[in-house]
N, CA, C and O atoms as a GROMACS GRO file, in nm:
protein
  316
    1MET      N    1   8.580  11.311  13.163
    1MET     CA    2   8.604  11.438  13.225
    1MET      C    3   8.740  11.487  13.178
    1MET      O    4   8.835  11.409  13.165
    2ARG      N    5   8.748  11.615  13.153
    2ARG     CA    6   8.876  11.681  13.111
    2ARG      C    7   8.933  11.761  13.219
    2ARG      O    8   8.861  11.799  13.312
    3CYS      N    9   9.058  11.790  13.214
    3CYS     CA   10   9.126  11.867  13.316
    3CYS      C   11   9.069  12.009  13.324
    3CYS      O   12   9.066  12.066  13.433
    4SER      N   13   9.024  12.067  13.214
    4SER     CA   14   8.969  12.205  13.220
    4SER      C   15   8.846  12.209  13.304
    4SER      O   16   8.811  12.316  13.354
    5GLN      N   17   8.775  12.091  13.323
    5GLN     CA   18   8.660  12.092  13.405
    5GLN      C   19   8.690  12.086  13.549
    5GLN      O   20   8.606  12.119  13.632
    6SER      N   21   8.813  12.044  13.584
    6SER     CA   22   8.846  12.031  13.726
    6SER      C   23   8.898  12.163  13.779
    6SER      O   24   8.925  12.171  13.899
    7ILE      N   25   8.912  12.263  13.702
    7ILE     CA   26   8.967  12.395  13.744
    7ILE      C   27   8.848  12.470  13.822
    7ILE      O   28   8.876  12.547  13.914
    8ASN      N   29   8.726  12.447  13.787
    8ASN     CA   30   8.619  12.522  13.853
    8ASN      C   31   8.617  12.501  14.005
    8ASN      O   32   8.649  12.395  14.058
    9SER      N   33   8.578  12.608  14.071
    9SER     CA   34   8.567  12.606  14.213
    9SER      C   35   8.453  12.515  14.257
    9SER      O   36   8.353  12.503  14.186
   10SER      N   37   8.465  12.451  14.372
   10SER     CA   38   8.358  12.372  14.423
   10SER      C   39   8.260  12.455  14.514
   10SER      O   40   8.167  12.403  14.574
   11GLY      N   41   8.288  12.584  14.518
   11GLY     CA   42   8.203  12.670  14.601
   11GLY      C   43   8.087  12.728  14.525
   11GLY      O   44   8.072  12.702  14.406
   12GLY      N   45   8.005  12.808  14.591
   12GLY     CA   46   7.886  12.868  14.518
   12GLY      C   47   7.926  12.982  14.428
   12GLY      O   48   8.037  13.035  14.436
   13TYR      N   49   7.837  13.017  14.345
   13TYR     CA   50   7.858  13.126  14.252
   13TYR      C   51   7.730  13.187  14.204
   13TYR      O   52   7.622  13.129  14.217
   14LEU      N   53   7.743  13.309  14.149
   14LEU     CA   54   7.628  13.383  14.094
   14LEU      C   55   7.635  13.382  13.938
   14LEU      O   56   7.737  13.411  13.875
   15ASP      N   57   7.522  13.346  13.884
   15ASP     CA   58   7.512  13.345  13.734
   15ASP      C   59   7.405  13.443  13.692
   15ASP      O   60   7.296  13.444  13.748
   16PHE      N   61   7.436  13.524  13.595
   16PHE     CA   62   7.332  13.618  13.551
   16PHE      C   63   7.352  13.648  13.399
   16PHE      O   64   7.460  13.629  13.342
   17GLY      N   65   7.242  13.694  13.337
   17GLY     CA   66   7.250  13.719  13.197
   17GLY      C   67   7.127  13.787  13.142
   17GLY      O   68   7.037  13.824  13.217
   18LEU      N   69   7.122  13.803  13.013
   18LEU     CA   70   7.014  13.872  12.941
   18LEU      C   71   6.977  13.794  12.820
   18LEU      O   72   7.065  13.747  12.748
   19ALA      N   73   6.849  13.778  12.793
   19ALA     CA   74   6.801  13.710  12.675
   19ALA      C   75   6.691  13.799  12.606
   19ALA      O   76   6.622  13.878  12.670
   20GLY      N   77   6.680  13.782  12.478
   20GLY     CA   78   6.581  13.867  12.409
   20GLY      C   79   6.543  13.796  12.280
   20GLY      O   80   6.605  13.699  12.239
   21GLY      N   81   6.435  13.851  12.216
   21GLY     CA   82   6.387  13.796  12.090
   21GLY      C   83   6.272  13.875  12.032
   21GLY      O   84   6.228  13.977  12.084
   22ASP      N   85   6.228  13.824  11.925
   22ASP     CA   86   6.116  13.889  11.848
   22ASP      C   87   5.983  13.826  11.893
   22ASP      O   88   5.969  13.704  11.892
   23LEU      N   89   5.886  13.909  11.932
   23LEU     CA   90   5.756  13.860  11.974
   23LEU      C   91   5.660  13.827  11.864
   23LEU      O   92   5.550  13.779  11.893
   24SER      N   93   5.694  13.850  11.740
   24SER     CA   94   5.604  13.828  11.632
   24SER      C   95   5.602  13.678  11.600
   24SER      O   96   5.691  13.628  11.530
   25SER      N   97   5.503  13.608  11.649
   25SER     CA   98   5.484  13.467  11.627
   25SER      C   99   5.337  13.439  11.591
   25SER      O  100   5.254  13.530  11.588
   26SER      N  101   5.310  13.319  11.567
   26SER     CA  102   5.171  13.284  11.520
   26SER      C  103   5.068  13.309  11.633
   26SER      O  104   4.951  13.334  11.602
   27TYR      N  105   5.104  13.304  11.754
   27TYR     CA  106   5.008  13.333  11.866
   27TYR      C  107   4.997  13.479  11.901
   27TYR      O  108   4.904  13.518  11.971
   28ASN      N  109   5.088  13.563  11.854
   28ASN     CA  110   5.087  13.700  11.888
   28ASN      C  111   5.103  13.791  11.760
   28ASN      O  112   5.206  13.856  11.739
   29GLN      N  113   4.999  13.791  11.679
   29GLN     CA  114   5.005  13.862  11.551
   29GLN      C  115   4.980  14.017  11.570
   29GLN      O  116   5.012  14.097  11.482
   30GLN      N  117   4.923  14.056  11.686
   30GLN     CA  118   4.892  14.195  11.711
   30GLN      C  119   5.018  14.282  11.725
   30GLN      O  120   5.015  14.400  11.688
   31GLN      N  121   5.125  14.230  11.774
   31GLN     CA  122   5.247  14.302  11.803
   31GLN      C  123   5.359  14.258  11.713
   31GLN      O  124   5.469  14.228  11.760
   32ALA      N  125   5.332  14.256  11.578
   32ALA     CA  126   5.433  14.214  11.483
   32ALA      C  127   5.554  14.298  11.490
   32ALA      O  128   5.542  14.420  11.487
   33GLY      N  129   5.670  14.243  11.498
   33GLY     CA  130   5.798  14.312  11.502
   33GLY      C  131   5.836  14.365  11.639
   33GLY      O  132   5.939  14.431  11.655
   34ALA      N  133   5.751  14.333  11.741
   34ALA     CA  134   5.786  14.382  11.877
   34ALA      C  135   5.899  14.298  11.935
   34ALA      O  136   5.906  14.177  11.914
   35GLN      N  137   5.985  14.364  12.007
   35GLN     CA  138   6.102  14.296  12.070
   35GLN      C  139   6.077  14.277  12.218
   35GLN      O  140   6.006  14.356  12.280
   36SER      N  141   6.135  14.175  12.275
   36SER     CA  142   6.125  14.155  12.416
   36SER      C  143   6.266  14.120  12.475
   36SER      O  144   6.353  14.068  12.406
   37ALA      N  145   6.280  14.149  12.600
   37ALA     CA  146   6.405  14.110  12.667
   37ALA      C  147   6.375  14.072  12.814
   37ALA      O  148   6.281  14.122  12.876
   38ILE      N  149   6.456  13.982  12.864
   38ILE     CA  150   6.441  13.942  13.002
   38ILE      C  151   6.575  13.923  13.064
   38ILE      O  152   6.665  13.869  13.000
   39GLY      N  153   6.591  13.966  13.185
   39GLY     CA  154   6.716  13.941  13.260
   39GLY      C  155   6.694  13.837  13.360
   39GLY      O  156   6.582  13.818  13.408
   40TYR      N  157   6.801  13.764  13.397
   40TYR     CA  158   6.785  13.657  13.492
   40TYR      C  159   6.910  13.654  13.581
   40TYR      O  160   7.018  13.700  13.543
   41ALA      N  161   6.892  13.600  13.698
   41ALA     CA  162   7.004  13.578  13.786
   41ALA      C  163   6.975  13.456  13.869
   41ALA      O  164   6.860  13.432  13.906
   42ARG      N  165   7.078  13.377  13.900
   42ARG     CA  166   7.058  13.259  13.988
   42ARG      C  167   7.182  13.248  14.077
   42ARG      O  168   7.292  13.286  14.040
   43VAL      N  169   7.158  13.196  14.194
   43VAL     CA  170   7.268  13.170  14.290
   43VAL      C  171   7.279  13.018  14.303
   43VAL      O  172   7.184  12.946  14.333
   44ILE      N  173   7.404  12.977  14.278
   44ILE     CA  174   7.436  12.833  14.292
   44ILE      C  175   7.500  12.802  14.426
   44ILE      O  176   7.605  12.856  14.461
   45VAL      N  177   7.433  12.714  14.501
   45VAL     CA  178   7.485  12.678  14.634
   45VAL      C  179   7.504  12.529  14.631
   45VAL      O  180   7.405  12.456  14.637
   46PRO      N  181   7.628  12.479  14.623
   46PRO     CA  182   7.647  12.329  14.624
   46PRO      C  183   7.613  12.267  14.757
   46PRO      O  184   7.639  12.323  14.864
   47LEU      N  185   7.556  12.154  14.746
   47LEU     CA  186   7.519  12.075  14.866
   47LEU      C  187   7.609  11.954  14.876
   47LEU      O  188   7.653  11.902  14.774
   48GLY      N  189   7.636  11.908  14.997
   48GLY     CA  190   7.724  11.790  15.013
   48GLY      C  191   7.869  11.818  15.008
   48GLY      O  192   7.910  11.934  15.003
   49SER      N  193   7.948  11.716  15.008
   49SER     CA  194   8.093  11.726  15.003
   49SER      C  195   8.141  11.768  14.865
   49SER      O  196   8.077  11.733  14.766
   50PRO      N  197   8.254  11.844  14.854
   50PRO     CA  198   8.303  11.878  14.723
   50PRO      C  199   8.347  11.753  14.642
   50PRO      O  200   8.397  11.656  14.699
   51PRO      N  201   8.326  11.757  14.508
   51PRO     CA  202   8.361  11.641  14.430
   51PRO      C  203   8.515  11.624  14.420
   51PRO      O  204   8.589  11.721  14.439
   52ALA      N  205   8.564  11.502  14.391
   52ALA     CA  206   8.698  11.478  14.373
   52ALA      C  207   8.747  11.545  14.245
   52ALA      O  208   8.676  11.542  14.144
   53ARG      N  209   8.864  11.605  14.244
   53ARG     CA  210   8.914  11.676  14.131
   53ARG      C  211   9.026  11.596  14.070
   53ARG      O  212   9.096  11.522  14.139
   54LEU      N  213   9.044  11.612  13.935
   54LEU     CA  214   9.155  11.549  13.868
   54LEU      C  215   9.285  11.619  13.891
   54LEU      O  216   9.287  11.742  13.898
   55ASP      N  217   9.394  11.547  13.903
   55ASP     CA  218   9.526  11.612  13.914
   55ASP      C  219   9.582  11.631  13.771
   55ASP      O  220   9.638  11.536  13.715
   56CYS      N  221   9.570  11.744  13.716
   56CYS     CA  222   9.599  11.769  13.576
   56CYS      C  223   9.754  11.751  13.552
   56CYS      O  224   9.795  11.706  13.446
   57LYS      N  225   9.834  11.785  13.647
   57LYS     CA  226   9.978  11.777  13.630
   57LYS      C  227  10.013  11.620  13.620
   57LYS      O  228  10.098  11.581  13.540
   58GLN      N  229   9.950  11.540  13.698
   58GLN     CA  230   9.983  11.399  13.696
   58GLN      C  231   9.931  11.340  13.564
   58GLN      O  232   9.998  11.251  13.512
   59LEU      N  233   9.823  11.380  13.508
   59LEU     CA  234   9.774  11.335  13.379
   59LEU      C  235   9.867  11.381  13.269
   59LEU      O  236   9.896  11.305  13.176
   60TYR      N  237   9.914  11.502  13.277
   60TYR     CA  238  10.006  11.558  13.180
   60TYR      C  239  10.138  11.472  13.176
   60TYR      O  240  10.186  11.430  13.071
   61ASP      N  241  10.194  11.450  13.300
   61ASP     CA  242  10.313  11.372  13.311
   61ASP      C  243  10.300  11.231  13.255
   61ASP      O  244  10.392  11.181  13.190
   62LEU      N  245  10.185  11.168  13.280
   62LEU     CA  246  10.156  11.032  13.227
   62LEU      C  247  10.154  11.035  13.078
   62LEU      O  248  10.209  10.947  13.012
   63GLU      N  249  10.089  11.138  13.022
   63GLU     CA  250  10.085  11.147  12.873
   63GLU      C  251  10.219  11.169  12.818
   63GLU      O  252  10.249  11.110  12.714
   64ILE      N  253  10.304  11.248  12.876
   64ILE     CA  254  10.443  11.268  12.828
   64ILE      C  255  10.522  11.139  12.832
   64ILE      O  256  10.598  11.110  12.739
   65GLN      N  257  10.505  11.060  12.941
   65GLN     CA  258  10.571  10.935  12.948
   65GLN      C  259  10.530  10.839  12.839
   65GLN      O  260  10.611  10.768  12.781
   66ARG      N  261  10.401  10.840  12.814
   66ARG     CA  262  10.338  10.753  12.710
   66ARG      C  263  10.400  10.787  12.575
   66ARG      O  264  10.441  10.698  12.501
   67LEU      N  265  10.407  10.920  12.542
   67LEU     CA  266  10.455  10.964  12.412
   67LEU      C  267  10.602  10.932  12.402
   67LEU      O  268  10.647  10.892  12.294
   68LYS      N  269  10.680  10.947  12.508
   68LYS     CA  270  10.822  10.914  12.504
   68LYS      C  271  10.840  10.765  12.478
   68LYS      O  272  10.924  10.726  12.397
   69ALA      N  273  10.764  10.684  12.546
   69ALA     CA  274  10.770  10.535  12.524
   69ALA      C  275  10.735  10.498  12.384
   69ALA      O  276  10.796  10.408  12.327
   70GLU      N  277  10.636  10.565  12.324
   70GLU     CA  278  10.598  10.544  12.190
   70GLU      C  279  10.707  10.583  12.091
   70GLU      O  280  10.728  10.514  11.992
   71ILE      N  281  10.773  10.690  12.117
   71ILE     CA  282  10.886  10.733  12.032
   71ILE      C  283  11.003  10.631  12.038
   71ILE      O  284  11.064  10.598  11.936
   72GLU      N  285  11.029  10.582  12.156
   72GLU     CA  286  11.135  10.481  12.177
   72GLU      C  287  11.099  10.355  12.102
   72GLU      O  288  11.188  10.294  12.043
   73MET      N  289  10.972  10.311  12.101
   73MET     CA  290  10.933  10.189  12.034
   73MET      C  291  10.944  10.211  11.885
   73MET      O  292  10.980  10.117  11.813
   74LEU      N  293  10.916  10.331  11.833
   74LEU     CA  294  10.935  10.361  11.688
   74LEU      C  295  11.081  10.355  11.655
   74LEU      O  296  11.117  10.301  11.551
   75LYS      N  297  11.169  10.408  11.739
   75LYS     CA  298  11.316  10.410  11.711
   75LYS      C  299  11.366  10.263  11.709
   75LYS      O  300  11.451  10.230  11.627
   76VAL      N  301  11.317  10.179  11.793
   76VAL     CA  302  11.362  10.043  11.798
   76VAL      C  303  11.313   9.971  11.673
   76VAL      O  304  11.386   9.890  11.617
   77GLY      N  305  11.193  10.000  11.631
   77GLY     CA  306  11.136   9.937  11.512
   77GLY      C  307  11.210   9.979  11.386
   77GLY      O  308  11.208   9.905  11.288
   78LEU      N  309  11.275  10.094  11.384
   78LEU     CA  310  11.350  10.139  11.261
   78LEU      C  311  11.486  10.081  11.259
   78LEU      O  312  11.550  10.086  11.154
   79GLN      N  313  11.536  10.026  11.363
   79GLN     CA  314  11.673   9.972  11.362
   79GLN      C  315  11.677   9.829  11.305
   79GLN      O  316  11.784   9.769  11.297
   0.00000   0.00000   0.00000
């Protein structure tokens, strides 16, 4: 799991869009070159308790500490 994934709300949301394509396929030779489009919408309602989220600041601080320790080890190795 990445921190960017923990930003999403744990509440419900609405998702909608549009899809389209060419209807000329092997099963529909009569309407060669015909176009189709469809719209969709869905409502997402989460069930149960909200999932645990990552603390991105804590992960960032740990990574900075690790990099600083790595730099110090490289400095000691050069002496």
